[in-house]
N, C-alpha and C positions, 0 to 999 in steps of 0.2 A: 428568334426567341427573346424575350426580355431577361434581365438579369436574374430575376427570381426563377424563372423556368431553367436557365442555365445552371443555376445552383443546384436545383432539384436533380436535374439530369446527372450532374457531376456527383452528387451525393449518393444517388443510386448505384452509379458505376463503382465508387469506392466501397460501398456496402457490399455489393455483389463480390468483388475482388477479395475483400477481407474475409467474408464467410467461406469463400472457397479455399483460401489459403490456410485458414484456421479449422476447416472442417466443422463449421457451425451451422446450425439449422436456419431456415428462412425467417423464423420467428424472431431471431436476434435482430434483423434488419427492421422488422415491423415495430418491435419494442423500442429500438433506437430512435425511429422516426417519431414515435408516440411520446417517448419520455426524455429523450436526452438530446435530440437535434437542436432544441430551442436553447438549451443552456449552453451547448457547445458554440452556437452562433453568437450568443451574448458575450461569452468569454472571449471569442475571436475578435469581436468589435472592440472590447476593453483592451485587449493586448495591442491592437493596432494603433491605439491613440495614447498608450502609456509611454512615458519618457524612458522608463527602464523596463526590463523583462518582468513580466507578470509570474508571480509565484502562487500556484494554486495547489492547495492541499487536497488530496482525494482519500477519504478514510472509509474503512469497512472492515468487518470482522473476517477472520480467516475463511477462505472458501467462499466468500460472498460474491465473486465474480468482478472484483474491482479492477484487477490486473488486465482482463480482457476488455472490459469497458473503457478504461483509460487508454489502452493501446488503440482502440478504435476511435475514441475521441481525439487522440493526437493525430491519427491519419487523417480524419476528416479536417482537423485544424490546418494541416499542412496542404492537402491536396484539394480541398474544396474551398477553404477560406483564405489560403495563401499565408497563414501564419506559421513561421518557423517554431517548431515545438519539440521539446525533449521530455521524456519520462524518466523520472528518478525513482526507483523502488527502494523504500527504506530497507527491505529484506536484503538487497545487494550490499548494503553497508554494515551487515553484520561483522562483528570482530571474528578473526579466525578462530578455529577450534583452539589452537594453542594458546591464544590471548584470553579466550573464555575459560580454559582450564586453569590459567594463571589467577583469573579472578575468583574462580572456585577455591582456589587454595588460599588467597590473600583475604577475601571478604566473606564468602559464603559458598558452599558446594552447589547451590542451586543456580548460581551465575554461569556454570559450565553449560547450562542449557540455553540455546539462543532463544530470543523472543522478547524479553521484557526490556524496558529502558534501563540502560547499563550495558547492554550486550551489543550496542552498535558503536561503529566508529564515527562519532560525531565530527571530529576534526576533519576526517576525510570527506564527510558529507558537506560540510561547510566550504571546503576547499573546491569541491565540485560545483556548488551552487555559485560561488564567487567567480570561479573561472568561467562559467557559462554566461554570467551576467557581464564579464568585462572583456572577454576575448574579442578580437576584431574579426572582420570578414576573412573567411578561409581558414580560421584557426581550427584546432582540433583539442578536444578535452578528453583525456582518459578516464573512463568510469569503471568501477569494480563490478564484478558479477559474482553472486554466490550460488553454489550448487547445493540445493537443499538436500538432494538424495545423498551426497557425500558429507553434507553438514559443514562445509568449508568454502571458503573464498577460492576462486579459481586463480591460476597464475597470471602474472602481469601480461604474458603474451596473448591471453584470451580476453583482455579488456576491450570493450567496445570504444570505438572512436566516434565522436559526435561533432559535427561541424558547428561553429559558433560564429557570430552571435546568435542568440535565440530571442524570440519575442515572448515566448510563454514556457514555463517550466512547470510540469506536474510532479508533485511529490506525493507518491501514494505509499500507504501502509497501513497496518491494522490499528496502530495507536496514534496516528497523525492528528494533531490538533487536541489531544487528550490533555486534561489539567490535572494536578496532583489531588490526592485525597487528604482529607483532614486526619489529624493524629488518631482521634477517636475512632475513625472508620478502619484504621489499621490494626487496632487492638484485638478485635474478634477475628479468629480464623475463619475463612469462608469455605474451607474444605479439609478433609483429613490430612491432606498433604502439607498445608500450611501449619496445622496443629502439631503434626508429627515431626516435620522437617525444619520448621522456623519457629520453634517456641519462644525464642528471645526477640522475635521481630526483626532481627538483623536484616535479612533479605528484603522484607516488605518495606522497611525504613529506607534502605539504600535505593531501591527501586523508586520510591516515592521522592527521594532527594534528588535522584537524576532527572525525574519528570519535572521537578519544580525549578531545575537550573538549566542545564545544557539544552534539554529538550524544549523547554519553555522559550528559550531564546531562538531556536529554529522556528518553532511554531508561531512565534510572535512575528516572524517575518512574512507569514503568508497574506497575500492580498484577498484570498477567498478560500473557503473550505466547502467541499462537497462531501456528502455522506451517503453511504448505502447503509441503512438501518436494518439489521437483522431482527426477526421476531422474537428471539430468545437465545440464551447461551445453549440450550439443548440442540437448536438448529445448527449452531456454530461447529459443534462436535461433529455432527453428520456431514457437514460441509467439508471440514477438514480431513475426515476420513476419505470422502470422495476425492479430494485433492491428492491424498497420499496414494490412492490407488492409480490416479493418472500418472503420478511421478514414477510409480513402479513400473507401469507399462512403457513409459517412455525410457526409463533406464535399461530395461530389458531389450528394448528395441535397439538402443544406441551401444549397448554393451553385453551382447548376448553370451560372451565367454567369461563374464565377471558374476560373482554372487550378488544378489539384489540386497543393497544396503538400507532399503526403505523400511519404514516402521509397520508392525502389525497393528491390528485393530486395538489391542490392549496397550500397546506402546503409544498409540496416538491418544488413547484415553489419558494416559499418565502425562504425556506431552502437553496436551490442551489444558490441563490443571495449572499449569505455569501461567497461562493467559486468563485464567478464570476471573481473578479479581479485577484486573483492569478492563476485561471485555464487559463484565456486568456494570462497572462504573462508567464505560463508554455508552453502553445502552441507556443508561440513565441521564447522562449529562451532555453528550455530544449533539443530540438533536437541537438543544437551545443554543449551541455554539456555532453550528454549521450555517452556511448561506443557503445551500440548496440541499434538501433531504429526499431521499427516495426510500420509502418504506417497503421492505421486501416480505413476501410471503415465503413459506417453507420451501417452496420450489424455486426460490430466488426470483420469481416473477414480481414486478413492481405493482404494488397495491395502490399506491398514491404518491404523489409528489407535492411538496410544499416548500415555500420560502420561509425563513424565519424572520424575526424582527431585526436581525443583523443585516440581512439583504434588503429589507423593505425601504 
């Protein structure tokens, strides 16, 4: 077999194993081959020739399927293209529940709810990225893990250990790559929640300030940005509710003797309102900032893919 045939066989093997482990349908493999294999190969080639580890942002609304896709891309990077790859999820870098409660008391009560810029531990994220980029062969980098069902970071003993150095780092999250809004955009509330709970714009302005400063510094380090573009904010709510149902099933399976701490549909509705402003902002602005964009249908299937002028 020639190199291309060997690569195709290796890819099919990796896809089959991934689908089996994650209990995913065969359509996932077909869609990966059609929409994502080429981008993965291109990024792998770039990482192999780069002098320093390539940092790739992967952005997508809640429930869009980005975590599954980026995990599959990382697996293909490692096992098919021979590129040492690590995935960092922005969600794992949420501040602890206690730290967010303190922000809620000192700045604004809405900061007690995880999600928006300002509720992540950017110092820890920067430390992790720096360590992955600088560690020598055989090194190990401790990374945090966040339990969404419990709404808190797990203990240190549960932290994942990742061998270093790496050639490519994926940073995935719902607001990765997002730019701040203008002051005029902040003035008009976009939901009853903002009108009732943030009438003085304290929360909105602080979120925007965070996005313009610490988050902008992290996103400014990205070598490329990939985007799963949702069709609408309404779709995001339904996807997030489906995600919560999966979390509930997993928690009940892992902790059958404990009460289920996950959210009800009405609680998910209230929760998603915290994301609405920046989600709608992302839907409008991120396609022009990303290098690769996959436009999704309501069922999360890809309708089309395109490169922006950034990548052209």
